[in-house]
C-alpha positions in Angstrom: 94.8 89.3 116.5 96.8 90.6 113.5 98.2 94.0 112.8 98.1 95.0 109.2 100.2 97.8 107.8 99.0 99.1 104.4 101.0 101.4 102.2 99.2 103.2 99.3 101.0 105.2 96.6 100.0 106.7 93.3 101.0 104.6 90.3 104.2 105.8 88.6 102.2 106.8 85.5 100.0 109.2 87.6 101.1 112.8 88.2 101.6 113.7 91.8 101.0 117.4 92.2 101.3 117.2 96.0 104.7 115.5 95.7 105.8 118.1 93.1 104.8 120.9 95.5 106.8 119.3 98.4 109.8 118.8 96.1 109.6 122.5 95.0 109.5 123.6 98.7 112.4 121.4 99.6 114.4 122.9 96.7 113.6 126.4 98.0 114.9 125.4 101.4 118.2 124.4 99.9 117.7 120.6 99.5 118.4 120.5 95.8 119.5 116.9 96.0 115.9 115.8 96.2 115.2 114.4 92.7 111.5 113.4 93.2 108.8 113.2 95.9 105.8 110.9 95.8 103.1 111.3 98.5 101.2 108.3 99.7 99.0 107.0 102.6 99.7 104.7 105.5 97.1 102.8 107.4 97.2 100.3 110.3 94.4 97.9 110.9 94.0 95.6 113.9 91.9 92.6 112.7 90.7 89.3 114.1 90.5 87.1 111.0 88.5 84.4 112.8 89.5 81.6 110.6 89.7 83.6 107.4 93.0 84.0 105.6 94.1 87.5 106.7 96.0 88.2 103.4 92.9 87.5 101.4 90.7 89.6 103.6 93.1 92.6 103.5 93.4 92.3 99.7 89.6 92.5 99.4 89.4 95.5 101.7 92.1 97.3 99.7 90.4 96.6 96.4 86.9 97.4 97.5 87.4 100.4 99.7 90.8 101.4 100.9 92.4 102.2 97.6 91.5 103.4 94.1 93.1 100.7 92.1 92.8 102.7 88.9 95.4 105.2 90.0 96.9 103.7 93.2 99.2 100.8 94.0 99.2 99.2 97.5 101.2 96.7 99.5 100.7 95.4 103.0 102.3 93.5 105.8 100.5 91.2 108.2 102.0 90.5 111.6 101.0 89.2 115.0 99.6 92.0 117.2 101.5 92.6 120.4 99.3 92.4 123.4 99.2 95.6 125.5 
């Protein structure tokens, strides 16, 4: 089994109104040192690649369903799952 950690963020060229709202709230709370906030998504998948290359499979999942590649960038890490 493999554990996959996927990080999705808006592309730098895309406005992030949620990030701007959080930045404004932080400034109101006195955290004026915060220069920028970008909000993203984090996903964890537990997969059994069953002979497939897990990196190829995760890339396909991200590009077909998990991200909007027009406005989002993604990166992922594949590691061995720890038995529980």
